[in-house]
C-alpha positions in Angstrom: -37.4 -22.0 5.8 -34.2 -21.5 7.8 -31.0 -22.4 5.9 -27.7 -22.9 7.7 -24.4 -22.9 5.8 -21.3 -24.2 7.6 -17.8 -23.6 6.5 -14.3 -23.8 7.9 -13.7 -27.5 8.2 -10.4 -29.1 7.1 -7.6 -31.5 7.7 -4.8 -30.7 10.1 -2.5 -32.2 12.7 -3.2 -32.6 16.4 -2.7 -29.5 18.4 -3.9 -27.2 15.7 -6.8 -24.8 15.6 -9.8 -24.3 13.3 -12.8 -21.9 13.3 -16.1 -23.1 11.9 -18.7 -20.7 10.8 -22.4 -21.1 10.4 -24.3 -18.4 8.4 -28.1 -18.5 9.1 -30.7 -17.2 6.6 -32.9 -15.7 9.3 -34.0 -12.3 10.3 -32.1 -12.6 13.6 -30.4 -15.5 15.2 -31.4 -14.1 18.6 -34.7 -15.8 18.0 -33.1 -19.2 18.0 -31.0 -21.4 20.1 -27.9 -22.2 18.0 -25.7 -25.2 18.5 -22.9 -27.2 17.1 -23.1 -31.0 17.0 -20.7 -33.5 15.6 -20.9 -37.1 14.4 -18.0 -39.4 14.1 -18.1 -42.6 12.0 -20.1 -45.3 13.7 -21.2 -43.0 16.6 -24.3 -41.0 17.5 -24.5 -37.3 16.8 -23.5 -35.4 19.9 -23.8 -31.9 21.2 -20.6 -30.0 21.2 -21.6 -26.5 22.2 -24.7 -24.3 22.2 -25.6 -20.6 22.4 -29.0 -20.0 23.8 -31.2 -17.1 22.7 -30.8 -15.8 26.3 -27.1 -15.4 25.7 -25.9 -18.2 27.9 -23.6 -20.9 26.4 -22.8 -24.5 27.0 -19.8 -26.6 26.2 -19.6 -30.4 26.4 -17.1 -31.8 28.9 -15.1 -33.3 26.1 -14.3 -29.9 24.6 -14.5 -27.6 27.6 -11.5 -25.3 27.7 -10.6 -26.0 24.1 -13.7 -25.0 22.0 -15.7 -21.8 22.2 -19.0 -20.9 20.7 -19.7 -17.3 19.8 -22.2 -15.3 17.8 -22.1 -12.3 15.6 -25.8 -11.1 15.6 -25.2 -8.5 13.0 -24.0 -11.1 10.5 -26.5 -13.8 11.8 -23.4 -16.1 12.1 -22.4 -18.5 14.8 -18.8 -19.6 15.2 -17.0 -22.5 16.8 -13.4 -21.8 17.7 -11.6 -25.1 18.1 -8.1 -25.1 19.7 -5.8 -27.9 20.8 -7.5 -30.2 18.4 -7.2 -34.0 19.0 -7.7 -37.0 16.7 -10.8 -37.8 18.6 -12.3 -34.5 17.5 -12.5 -35.9 14.0 -16.1 -35.8 12.8 -18.6 -34.1 10.6 -19.6 -31.0 12.4 -23.2 -29.7 12.0 -24.7 -26.4 12.9 -28.3 -26.5 14.2 -31.0 -24.0 15.1 -34.3 -24.2 16.9 -36.6 -21.7 18.6 -37.4 -24.1 21.5 -34.8 -26.8 22.2 -31.2 -27.8 21.7 -31.1 -31.5 20.9 -30.8 -33.9 18.0 -34.4 -33.0 17.3 -33.5 -29.4 16.4 -35.7 -28.2 13.5 -33.0 -26.9 11.3 -29.6 -28.3 10.3 -26.7 -27.4 8.0 -25.2 -29.8 5.6 -22.1 -30.4 7.8 -18.4 -29.8 7.4 -15.7 -32.4 7.8 -13.0 -31.9 10.4 -10.2 -34.4 10.3 -7.3 -34.4 12.9 -4.3 -36.5 12.3 -2.0 -37.6 15.1 
């Protein structure tokens, strides 16, 4: 059973930065596609960024140029560096892992970490 533990959420003003971490209880995260999703109140869960097992990455248009996903394979940890935060980034952020796909149907999910950005 894969367990994902997120940390790093918080409350801050617009324009600030946060780094989220996701520690995975796996032998190696290189066997998985890793991703960050977010869900704001009343909205569907959406993909923010992903890091494929091939090494390629993807950023959603809404965060492109502001958010960066990265991995530390030695620590089996994935990060989401979030800069120039906006109130519309407010959401619960979830880490996800799956050996086959990156979607809301990923096999493994963390418990989520709240990010709240005030204007």
